[in-house]
C-alpha positions as CSV (number, residue, x, y, z in Angstrom):
1,M,2.7,-74.7,-212.5
2,I,5.7,-72.4,-213.0
3,C,9.1,-73.6,-212.2
4,V,12.0,-71.3,-212.0
5,I,15.4,-72.9,-212.5
6,Y,18.6,-70.7,-211.9
7,A,22.2,-71.1,-211.6
8,S,23.6,-70.4,-208.3
9,N,26.2,-67.9,-207.8
10,P,27.9,-67.9,-204.4
11,D,28.6,-64.2,-204.6
12,A,24.8,-63.4,-205.3
13,V,22.5,-61.9,-203.2
14,G,20.8,-65.2,-201.9
15,F,24.1,-66.2,-200.4
16,A,24.7,-63.1,-198.0
17,S,24.0,-65.1,-195.0
18,Q,27.6,-66.6,-195.3
19,M,29.3,-63.2,-194.8
20,P,32.0,-63.4,-192.0
21,K,31.7,-61.1,-189.1
22,G,34.7,-58.5,-188.7
23,S,35.6,-54.9,-188.6
24,G,35.1,-53.5,-192.0
25,P,33.5,-50.5,-193.9
26,T,30.7,-48.9,-192.0
27,T,28.9,-46.6,-194.2
28,A,27.5,-47.5,-197.6
29,Q,29.7,-44.9,-199.2
30,E,32.9,-46.4,-197.7
31,R,31.6,-50.0,-198.8
32,I,31.4,-48.6,-202.5
33,D,34.7,-47.1,-202.3
34,R,36.2,-50.5,-201.0
35,L,34.2,-52.5,-203.7
36,K,35.5,-50.2,-206.5
37,T,39.1,-50.3,-205.2
38,I,38.8,-54.2,-205.0
39,R,36.9,-54.4,-208.5
40,R,39.9,-52.6,-210.1
41,R,42.8,-54.4,-208.6
42,L,41.0,-57.8,-209.6
43,G,41.0,-56.4,-213.2
44,W,37.1,-56.8,-213.4
45,S,34.7,-54.7,-215.6
46,E,31.8,-53.0,-213.9
47,E,29.5,-55.7,-215.7
48,V,31.6,-58.6,-214.3
49,C,31.4,-57.1,-210.7
50,A,27.8,-56.4,-211.1
51,Y,27.0,-60.2,-212.3
52,R,29.0,-61.4,-209.2
53,L,27.0,-59.3,-206.8
54,G,23.7,-60.1,-208.1
55,V,22.8,-56.5,-209.2
56,T,22.5,-54.8,-212.4
57,Y,25.3,-53.1,-214.3
58,S,23.5,-49.8,-214.1
59,T,22.9,-50.2,-210.5
60,L,26.6,-50.8,-209.6
61,N,27.5,-47.9,-212.3
62,R,25.3,-45.4,-210.3
63,W,26.8,-46.4,-207.0
64,E,30.5,-46.2,-208.3
65,R,29.5,-42.5,-209.9
66,G,28.0,-41.5,-206.5
67,E,24.4,-41.0,-208.0
68,S,23.0,-43.5,-205.6
69,L,23.9,-45.7,-202.7
70,P,22.7,-49.1,-201.6
71,R,20.1,-48.9,-198.9
72,S,18.9,-52.4,-198.5
73,R,20.6,-54.4,-195.3
74,L,20.6,-57.4,-197.7
75,V,22.6,-55.5,-200.7
76,L,25.1,-53.9,-198.0
77,T,25.5,-57.5,-196.4
78,V,26.5,-58.8,-199.8
79,I,28.9,-56.1,-200.6
80,D,30.5,-57.0,-196.9
81,H,30.8,-60.6,-198.0
82,F,32.5,-59.6,-201.4
83,I,34.9,-57.3,-199.7
84,A,35.7,-60.0,-197.2
85,K,36.1,-62.6,-200.1
86,Y,38.2,-60.4,-202.2
87,Q,40.1,-58.0,-200.4
88,K,43.4,-60.0,-200.1
89,E,42.9,-62.0,-203.5
90,Q,45.4,-61.4,-206.3
91,P,44.1,-60.4,-209.8
92,E,42.7,-63.2,-211.8
93,R,44.6,-64.1,-214.9
94,G,42.5,-64.7,-218.1
């Protein structure tokens, strides 16, 4: 028997169904541009942001450099959720 235990992360892919509806970015590129703007405003590194999204650093880095774009509906929904959650938040202080 294999048992998998993991810590839940409310920003991760598994929680995408909680995303609020609304008018937001419509293309994958618009979503990534908005995501990058929010990440920088929050003062987060790509590593921290990738963790919060439930993707690898290299994936987020390729998106932000324009080398690739997310295509999965689930991943796009997670990005929309992230944007909705953090677009009005002030930077975290550490």
